[in-house]
PAVEXDREN-236303 format. One line per field, with one value per residue (C-alpha): residue number from 1; x, y, z. Coordinates in steps of 0.02 Angstrom, whole numbers, plus 50000, padded with zeros to 5 digits. Layout:
resi (NUM|...) $
east (X|...) $
north (Y|...) $
up (Z|...) $
END
This chain:
resi (1|2|3|4|5|6|7|8|9|10|11|12|13|14|15|16|17|18|19|20|21|22|23|24|25|26|27|28|29|30|31|32|33|34|35|36|37|38|39|40|41|42|43|44|45|46|47|48|49|50|51|52|53|54|55|56|57|58|59|60|61|62|63|64|65|66|67|68|69|70|71|72|73|74|75|76|77|78|79|80|81|82|83|84|85|86|87|88|89|90|91|92|93|94|95|96|97|98|99|100|101|102|103|104|105|106|107|108|109|110|111|112|113|114|115|116|117|118|119|120|121|122|123|124|125|126|127|128|129|130|131|132|133|134|135|136|137|138|139|140|141|142|143|144|145|146|147|148|149|150|151|152|153|154|155|156|157|158|159|160|161|162|163|164|165|166|167|168|169|170|171|172|173|174|175|176|177|178|179|180|181|182|183|184|185|186|187|188|189|190|191|192|193|194|195|196|197|198|199|200|201|202|203|204|205|206|207|208|209|210|211|212|213|214|215|216|217|218|219|220|221|222|223|224|225|226|227|228|229|230|231|232|233|234|235|236|237|238|239|240|241|242|243|244|245|246|247|248|249|250|251|252|253|254|255|256|257|258|259|260|261|262|263|264|265|266|267|268|269|270|271|272|273|274|275|276|277|278|279|280|281|282|283|284|285|286|287|288|289|290|291|292|293|294|295|296|297|298|299|300|301|302|303|304|305|306|307|308|309|310|311|312|313|314|315|316|317|318|319|320|321|322|323|324|325|326|327|328|329|330|331|332|333|334|335|336|337|338|339|340|341|342|343|344|345|346|347|348|349|350|351|352|353|354|355|356|357|358|359|360|361|362|363|364|365|366|367|368|369|370|371|372|373|374|375|376|377|378|379|380|381|382|383|384|385|386|387|388|389|390|391|392|393|394|395|396|397|398|399|400|401|402|403|404|405|406|407|408|409|410|411|412|413|414|415|416|417|418|419|420|421|422|423|424|425|426|427|428|429|430|431|432|433|434|435|436|437|438|439|440|441|442|443|444|445|446|447|448|449|450|451|452|453|454|455|456|457|458|459|460|461|462|463|464|465|466|467|468|469|470|471|472|473|474|475|476|477|478|479|480|481|482|483|484|485|486|487|488|489|490|491|492|493|494|495|496|497|498|499|500|501|502|503|504|505|506|507|508|509|510|511|512|513|514|515|516|517|518|519|520|521|522|523|524|525|526|527|528|529|530|531|532|533|534|535|536|537|538|539|540|541|542|543|544|545|546|547|548|549|550|551|552|553|554|555|556|557|558|559|560|561|562|563|564|565|566|567|568|569|570|571|572|573|574|575|576|577|578|579|580|581|582|583|584|585|586|587|588|589|590|591|592|593|594|595|596|597|598|599|600|601|602|603|604|605|606|607|608|609|610|611|612|613|614|615|616|617|618|619|620|621|622|623|624|625|626|627|628|629|630|631|632|633|634|635|636|637|638|639|640|641|642|643|644|645|646|647|648|649|650|651|652|653|654|655|656|657|658|659|660|661|662|663|664|665|666|667|668|669|670|671|672|673|674|675|676|677|678|679|680|681|682|683|684|685|686|687|688|689|690) $
east (50057|50117|50092|49958|50103|50179|50005|49974|50141|50081|49992|49826|49772|49661|49807|49917|49786|49757|49944|49960|49807|49924|49991|50166|50200|50112|50232|50386|50326|50291|50465|50551|50555|50602|50450|50327|50369|50355|50189|50130|50181|50102|49937|49952|49992|49968|50030|50204|50304|50473|50405|50296|50451|50550|50395|50371|50547|50540|50378|50434|50596|50483|50365|50514|50592|50408|50397|50570|50567|50485|50486|50295|50357|50478|50361|50375|50548|50608|50724|50874|50924|50835|50916|50989|51156|51246|51293|51108|51044|51036|51058|50942|50968|50949|50811|50828|50873|51011|50913|50957|50829|50832|50767|50835|50898|50779|50638|50665|50589|50431|50428|50420|50357|50444|50322|50314|50280|50407|50563|50536|50689|50621|50778|50895|50828|50829|51005|51072|50981|51059|51234|51254|51377|51303|51144|51222|51339|51181|51045|51015|50939|50854|50804|50681|50689|50639|50778|50968|50974|51029|51177|51309|51293|51419|51547|51529|51698|51614|51476|51563|51607|51438|51345|51290|51184|51082|50969|50845|50984|51084|50952|50953|50788|50717|50523|50466|50615|50556|50663|50699|50650|50476|50399|50337|50157|50191|50295|50159|50031|50149|50178|49986|49950|50084|50019|49838|49883|49993|49878|49711|49690|49593|49470|49609|49708|49631|49664|49848|49873|49793|49910|50072|50042|50022|50186|50286|50219|50288|50463|50613|50680|50775|50727|50610|50504|50558|50433|50420|50388|50255|50168|50186|50108|49968|49927|49907|49752|49826|49798|49648|49518|49388|49288|49312|49202|49208|49242|49397|49460|49430|49530|49669|49685|49684|49831|49928|49894|49989|50131|50160|50163|50305|50388|50383|50444|50582|50634|50622|50816|50785|50680|50762|50841|50796|50876|50971|51026|51041|50900|50956|51137|51067|50970|51100|51238|51211|51228|51141|51073|50996|50880|50871|50702|50689|50542|50435|50255|50195|50106|50257|50366|50240|50240|50433|50441|50295|50380|50543|50460|50351|50506|50604|50457|50397|50579|50589|50424|50456|50640|50676|50808|50953|50911|50964|51103|50990|51012|50866|50809|50747|50660|50644|50505|50544|50408|50292|50135|50031|50052|50025|49866|49704|49640|49752|49656|49494|49542|49610|49499|49522|49516|49705|49840|49987|50108|50008|49980|50165|50210|50076|50158|50332|50373|50409|50521|50649|50597|50536|50485|50499|50375|50403|50236|50198|50060|50023|49831|49790|49909|49838|49779|49855|50021|50011|49955|50110|50231|50361|50408|50345|50442|50362|50468|50318|50129|50034|49862|49822|49679|49700|49591|49686|49857|49818|49748|49890|50027|49958|49977|49894|49836|49988|50113|49994|50028|50209|50220|50138|50274|50425|50597|50696|50817|50684|50577|50444|50480|50353|50439|50338|50486|50586|50469|50291|50251|50322|50475|50547|50737|50857|50950|51108|51127|51196|51353|51435|51544|51595|51487|51485|51512|51446|51605|51639|51454|51486|51656|51579|51425|51546|51616|51429|51388|51539|51455|51285|51258|51127|51066|51002|50839|50772|50640|50465|50455|50608|50749|50842|50916|50799|50837|50712|50599|50491|50481|50683|50799|50778|50606|50553|50640|50480|50449|50634|50603|50451|50533|50674|50540|50452|50621|50661|50494|50389|50235|50188|50022|49999|49935|50080|50200|50132|50176|50345|50386|50328|50192|50008|49867|49862|50056|50055|49926|50021|50180|50114|50030|50191|50276|50134|50114|50296|50316|50430|50295|50129|49983|49897|49743|49708|49544|49548|49402|49285|49153|49225|49400|49544|49723|49835|50015|50151|50271|50431|50462|50626|50639|50604|50738|50861|50834|50869|51011|50928|50990|50905|50908|50741|50676|50563|50545|50376|50325|50318|50159|50234|50397|50300|50192|50344|50428|50273|50247|50428|50411|50276|50398|50526|50688|50769|50641|50617|50736|50664|50706|50639|50603|50636|50631|50549|50522|50567|50411|50374|50456|50384|50381|50427|50482|50494|50576|50559|50742|50688|50552|50595|50427|50408|50290|50263|50194|50139|50080|49926|49918|49887|49785|49692|49719|49908|49893|49780|49903|50032|49942|49901|50087|50132|50012|50086|50269|50289|50246|50095|50113|50253|50223|50091|50031|49974|49908|49917|49784|49793|49616|49453|49400|49547|49525|49343|49406|49526|49397|49272|49399|49450|49255|49245|49364|49268|49394|49386|49344|49506|49595|49525|49594|49769|49765|49756|49700|49748|49750|49891|49810|49844|50027|50026|50068|49939) $
north (48777|48850|48756|48784|48843|48963|49036|49077|49169|49286|49451|49475|49650|49670|49635|49765|49906|49870|49883|50042|50113|50114|50294|50252|50124|50211|50359|50254|50171|50350|50407|50253|50250|50066|50018|50128|50042|49870|49923|49982|49824|49717|49814|49795|49606|49513|49352|49391|49286|49372|49544|49462|49399|49567|49666|49542|49555|49751|49752|49636|49731|49901|49811|49755|49940|50011|49882|49924|50101|50222|50361|50381|50495|50368|50350|50540|50540|50546|50405|50541|50706|50856|50911|51087|51178|51152|51349|51398|51269|51278|51124|51125|50936|50758|50630|50443|50390|50521|50637|50815|50933|51121|51257|51354|51537|51587|51523|51658|51790|51679|51692|51558|51495|51423|51368|51289|51318|51400|51286|51171|51228|51361|51481|51337|51301|51495|51493|51346|51454|51620|51560|51519|51627|51604|51675|51829|51864|51877|51946|52088|51989|52093|51995|52085|52018|52056|51959|51944|51761|51788|51922|51781|51742|51890|51772|51657|51663|51634|51771|51890|52014|52023|52037|52199|52199|52364|52417|52557|52687|52649|52676|52842|52870|53012|52960|53080|53082|53016|52900|53045|53235|53259|53100|53178|53133|52937|52936|53029|52898|52754|52809|52846|52667|52587|52674|52640|52448|52435|52526|52487|52674|52666|52800|52928|52886|53039|53159|53110|53121|53310|53352|53280|53372|53537|53512|53464|53622|53721|53650|53727|53610|53457|53472|53344|53349|53221|53118|53244|53389|53289|53256|53436|53491|53368|53422|53608|53684|53844|53867|53737|53804|53691|53746|53644|53490|53335|53207|53306|53302|53116|53088|53205|53098|52936|53001|53052|52902|52804|52927|52946|52760|52743|52883|52816|52637|52670|52839|53008|52996|52857|52971|53142|53174|53289|53189|53008|52887|52731|52635|52659|52602|52456|52390|52418|52312|52113|52048|52017|52156|52100|52219|52195|52281|52226|52270|52359|52347|52221|52356|52472|52320|52271|52463|52460|52292|52338|52511|52452|52318|52448|52569|52446|52383|52563|52606|52478|52494|52674|52671|52487|52346|52455|52599|52473|52387|52240|52162|52059|52075|51945|52002|51886|51915|51823|51803|51864|51782|51946|52027|51849|51790|51780|51905|52039|52003|52028|52194|52255|52351|52244|52078|52048|52098|52209|52067|51954|52114|52152|51957|51956|52111|52104|51936|52045|52163|52037|52032|51887|51867|51726|51733|51619|51603|51488|51391|51355|51335|51508|51594|51710|51617|51746|51711|51521|51532|51639|51536|51448|51330|51284|51204|51143|51098|51037|51048|51031|51085|51134|51094|50928|50964|51123|51048|50896|51016|51139|51010|50881|50739|50590|50535|50441|50572|50711|50607|50590|50781|50804|50710|50730|50738|50902|50892|50852|50945|50939|51032|51045|51122|51085|51143|50991|50874|50835|50782|50846|50767|50740|50788|50797|50953|50959|51067|51242|51279|51457|51459|51645|51789|51958|52097|52271|52341|52218|52247|52443|52422|52302|52424|52577|52507|52524|52683|52772|52774|52838|53019|53114|53290|53349|53400|53572|53687|53680|53829|53945|53826|53840|53693|53611|53486|53365|53301|53416|53313|53289|53396|53473|53399|53453|53367|53295|53196|53138|53061|52988|52900|52841|52773|52679|52596|52544|52472|52439|52359|52518|52585|52760|52823|52729|52807|52979|52951|52876|53022|53135|53211|53250|53196|53366|53367|53181|53196|53357|53255|53101|53194|53280|53111|53035|53177|53189|52998|52959|52837|52760|52730|52552|52507|52333|52270|52200|52095|52202|52309|52468|52427|52477|52498|52618|52580|52692|52594|52689|52689|52674|52856|52879|52750|52845|53002|52951|52823|52676|52506|52347|52178|52118|51969|51896|51911|51995|52186|52316|52243|52069|52131|52223|52085|51970|52075|52110|51922|51894|52021|51903|51770|51771|51766|51682|51531|51535|51536|51612|51581|51678|51604|51426|51284|51132|51026|51030|51115|51214|51375|51458|51641|51605|51451|51465|51330|51312|51285|51176|51064|51078|51114|51206|51328|51370|51538|51602|51767|51792|51956|51919|51757|51637|51496|51510|51496|51356|51262|51298|51230|51071|51045|51077|50940|50811|50839|50880|50778|50873|50793|50901|51052|51184|51306|51481|51583|51774|51850|52036|52074|51969|51979|51876|51757|51726|51684|51563|51466|51464|51380|51258|51209|51149|51008|50855|50830|51016|50987|50890|51028|51162|51079|51077|51260|51432|51583|51765|51933|52057|52177|52051|52074|52270|52370|52503) $
up (46440|46606|46763|46893|47006|46890|46855|47045|47052|46903|46929|46855|46787|46929|47058|46963|46968|47159|47190|47101|47188|47347|47351|47404|47278|47148|47183|47174|47006|46946|46979|46926|46730|46723|46836|46751|46586|46666|46739|46571|46470|46603|46590|46409|46402|46579|46506|46457|46592|46568|46615|46754|46838|46818|46886|47043|47096|47086|47183|47312|47344|47353|47484|47587|47584|47639|47784|47840|47830|47957|47830|47762|47627|47538|47404|47364|47335|47148|47073|47046|47109|47029|46871|46901|46902|47060|47071|47071|47192|47378|47471|47639|47673|47623|47612|47691|47516|47497|47377|47392|47464|47426|47316|47170|47190|47053|47161|47294|47183|47196|47390|47518|47686|47833|47965|48131|48320|48428|48456|48309|48205|48093|48130|48103|47933|47891|47961|47837|47691|47747|47750|47578|47488|47322|47385|47462|47301|47203|47313|47429|47584|47708|47864|47997|48173|48345|48429|48426|48379|48209|48258|48257|48070|48043|48122|47987|47891|47711|47728|47849|47730|47661|47819|47919|48079|48098|48254|48238|48298|48147|48006|47929|47818|47745|47750|47621|47494|47333|47219|47110|47099|47019|47107|47251|47214|47202|47351|47448|47385|47427|47608|47632|47572|47678|47837|47798|47760|47931|48055|47955|47944|47771|47820|47859|47702|47594|47735|47767|47586|47580|47731|47651|47485|47578|47682|47527|47437|47582|47583|47494|47346|47407|47588|47629|47788|47933|48024|48171|48069|47980|48154|48205|48032|48043|48224|48166|48093|48021|47831|47815|47716|47803|47955|48113|48106|48216|48065|48017|48197|48204|48051|48120|48277|48179|48077|48223|48319|48183|48156|48346|48363|48216|48316|48486|48436|48308|48379|48289|48253|48138|48012|48061|47894|47754|47631|47644|47512|47631|47549|47373|47418|47528|47380|47258|47337|47370|47549|47706|47820|47987|48053|48245|48304|48498|48588|48432|48422|48291|48195|48186|48133|47998|47950|47926|47830|47709|47691|47636|47522|47441|47431|47319|47217|47168|47126|47007|46925|46890|46839|46797|46892|46820|46954|47088|46978|46944|47111|47166|47342|47467|47620|47778|47896|48063|48176|48063|48123|48156|47976|47880|47966|47880|47999|47901|47750|47831|47908|47732|47616|47464|47553|47537|47673|47649|47648|47527|47423|47398|47370|47237|47143|47177|47069|46916|47004|47050|47230|47354|47521|47649|47793|47949|48025|48177|48102|47915|47919|47983|47858|47726|47570|47452|47520|47516|47335|47303|47387|47273|47402|47581|47723|47875|48034|48138|48150|48312|48343|48163|48047|47979|47823|47779|47794|47693|47549|47562|47571|47477|47602|47664|47851|47883|47833|47925|48082|48063|48043|48207|48310|48179|48267|48288|48143|48001|47905|47753|47600|47458|47313|47145|47045|47076|47172|47123|47305|47482|47547|47705|47734|47871|47908|48020|48176|48146|48247|48270|48428|48386|48470|48374|48506|48500|48450|48305|48241|48240|48154|48009|47997|47965|47810|47747|47824|47752|47574|47644|47614|47739|47764|47931|47955|47890|47966|47914|47781|47813|47786|47950|48040|48167|48295|48235|48347|48450|48594|48624|48719|48890|48983|49152|49302|49360|49201|49206|49374|49324|49176|49285|49421|49277|49201|49379|49424|49272|49366|49469|49424|49373|49550|49634|49513|49569|49751|49719|49610|49750|49642|49692|49579|49476|49446|49406|49266|49194|49205|49118|48984|48946|48924|48824|48703|48658|48630|48790|48863|48823|48933|48946|49040|49119|49190|49369|49344|49457|49399|49323|49388|49286|49315|49213|49189|49098|48982|48927|48739|48666|48635|48813|48874|48750|48830|48999|48946|49014|48942|48986|48918|48871|48988|48845|48648|48664|48653|48787|48861|48868|48943|49077|49127|49141|49257|49355|49375|49423|49571|49634|49673|49825|49752|49909|49883|49686|49549|49393|49214|49059|48893|48949|48824|48919|48756|48571|48520|48687|48759|48920|48954|49142|49235|49432|49518|49711|49778|49930|49856|49669|49622|49461|49402|49223|49174|48996|48961|48858|48758|48571|48532|48648|48525|48536|48728|48713|48601|48730|48875|48779|48722|48918|48963|48834|48880|49067|49209|49292|49469|49525|49407|49391|49252|49268|49118|49147|49030|48967|49020|49067|48884|48838|48991|48919|48751|48818|48931|48785|48679|48819|48853|48676|48717|48779|48936|48981|49166|49193|49088|49199|49369|49290|49250|49353|49250|49320|49248|49234|49343|49487|49483|49460|49630|49667) $
END
């Protein structure tokens, strides 16, 4: 007979089940084979005193660990490191219990997501992944970025021989060249599909397909049309069997808008080749290729990314992986928020966006994609479903319900995710860990800086193996200079381009006056620049009835023509850059000190920070161009991280519609009246000189 005191120390079956209902303890018992066996025996026979004592001792230890630990994910950690070969495992960091967190090399063909707001550490996690020699000796990794923050990876000694850094001027692609002769129809279908998916031009897809078949039919064998020649051919009506009708002209204009956007942003020189084997050599050799595309329109950036992914996928599908030396490929889409959002699925004809479409299909072709969005709750559902792993560096202002379902976390873990320190990240990798784990990663240090001379020297070793042929004339086989808009342009047009580059915040009418042109001359000159892709015209509302201001923005093609070199002020597109310059001109440089892309907290980066030299008062300015939800989240982060007594916040909206959307979202919050007092909303047109 046991004493009454001993019976009190025992666990009844009801108490054991209550303990196992605790999620953290349940996970620890599940990951510890010894405890799982003890719990199973106790549930069978609660009268065994020896097992009772062992179980109680282990559970007391677990309870003590949970009380002392501030890690809400400690119950998710496995009992030992994942059983995998050391050479095929990429370590990203370690948990608080010294468990290695990482992914398998084979998983990269099953896609992945690295999510988090600006400044939360997404790029640092990516750098730790990209600097693994085992990855680069096995994969061809193509990173498409709009900044130069990954350029210094070429200075890391372990991966320096395997790394090339490209700009748009270094790329040489024949846009219509098939993988092998006789596959022109498949190449045309692929190109039309990529353009339709990137620019949402599904109605014009058949029209473009028809025109591309016509131009290929009139070309000599082995001489494929360049982008400029395609634009010239599509704009002509000669030889068409159809009579003029309004619908066909709409389709023609739709195709030309997309094709000219590609030429204006990436430059005609990139596509000015009748044949080129650059892509075949690129995907037939392992290593890291970084494509730096600064100031590129998001739609054009999406087109280039999807074109490269579809090109490789189609090549493997038609000719097998031996055609590319059986080298698997990994695409990394940095700052990929616009092309991976749910809105991309809604705009697509089949209900699935282009990136989600290729991620779904390319797994069998030895091809994976890592997307890096700013938020996980707004990411396309097909992309999440096809991701082999998900890494989250922070989560602020996202839907709790969606995050809990996607990451399989509880309320306590969700709260920790919102206030997570800079050097921590969450990894959900079902192959090795049943539940998400929290790991710490070290900071990435690389003191060396890659100069432009070093970049070109390392790139030359790759380019010496590339064989290219210049553009051939449309039908007679003569050599052509490529772009129809390059070469000599009228002097007034050159003067106008230089005036825009020197002072981008001038309205069109003010630009005419500065260039010494009257209204008629100015309109003709502006039309010449926009038709030939040297500049683009944008219109901004003034907030008054019928009030619109037109502004010219010089494209990369125009800047190259006049030799203008300017370091971007921000990481945004051309409109964002122009607005940042215009706002900066509104501050007196003798009184205010301006900083661009200023990081004021670990999770918030402001477009412009102006500091009064005398009073030290600070003004933080964000430029709202794309999404009102993002700007509201930035404003709330500003209120949470900065003392608003000696600072102020200005949101510069693209137009009145964007301002209405932002204020409508702000009014949904209970304290919106107090928030409105701490915010000033202006328009881009307020800073444009008329």
